C-alpha positions in Angstrom: 36.7 -2.5 -0.8 35.7 -0.3 -3.7 33.6 -3.2 -5.1 31.6 -3.5 -1.8 31.0 0.2 -1.7 29.8 0.2 -5.3 27.5 -2.8 -4.6 26.1 -1.0 -1.6 25.4 2.1 -3.6 23.8 0.1 -6.4 21.6 -1.8 -4.0 20.5 1.4 -2.2 19.6 3.1 -5.5 17.6 0.0 -6.6 15.7 -0.1 -3.3 14.9 3.6 -3.5 13.5 3.2 -7.1 11.4 0.2 -6.1 9.9 2.0 -3.1 9.1 5.1 -5.1 7.2 3.3 -7.8 4.2 2.2 -5.9 1.5 4.3 -4.2 0.2 3.4 -0.8 -3.2 4.2 0.6 -4.5 4.7 4.1 -8.0 3.4 4.8 -10.0 4.1 8.0 -13.1 2.1 8.9 -16.1 3.4 10.8 -14.6 1.8 14.0 -11.4 3.7 13.3 -9.3 0.6 12.3 -6.5 1.8 10.1 -5.3 -0.2 7.1 -2.3 0.6 4.9 -2.8 -0.7 1.3 0.0 -1.3 -1.1 -2.4 -1.5 -4.0 -5.2 0.8 -5.1 -8.4 -0.4 -3.4 -10.9 -1.7 -6.0 -14.6 -1.6 -5.5 -16.6 -4.7 -6.5 -20.1 -3.2 -7.3 -21.8 -6.6 -7.1 -20.7 -7.2 -3.5 -20.2 -3.6 -2.4 -16.7 -4.3 -1.0 -13.3 -2.6 -1.4 -10.5 -5.1 -2.0 -6.8 -4.3 -1.6 -3.5 -5.8 -0.6 -2.3 -4.7 2.8 1.3 -3.9 3.9 1.7 -7.6 5.1 0.8 -9.0 1.6 -2.6 -10.1 2.7 -5.7 -9.5 0.5 -8.3 -7.6 2.5 -12.0 -7.0 1.6 -14.0 -4.5 3.6 -17.7 -3.5 2.9 -17.8 0.0 1.4 -20.4 1.0 4.0 -17.9 0.4 6.8 -15.3 2.8 5.3 -14.9 6.2 6.8 -12.0 7.5 4.7 -9.6 6.5 2.0 -6.6 8.6 1.0 -3.5 8.1 -1.0 -0.3 8.6 1.0 2.0 11.2 -0.6 5.8 11.1 0.0 
């Protein structure tokens, strides 16, 4: 019983630390589509696109001219 409680507390602490380590970003396009990025969006100057990994693990590229707003989500 004590071991299962200890394992639960340890797993909860590890999950909390992992979630707190990364920043998330919200990106809104000109047609008001909302994307949540789990990585900082990077601008490719040669193509003019922002590339990031979304909350589903997919790599997304959006033309910079189509972006309305980009903000870091604060916890």
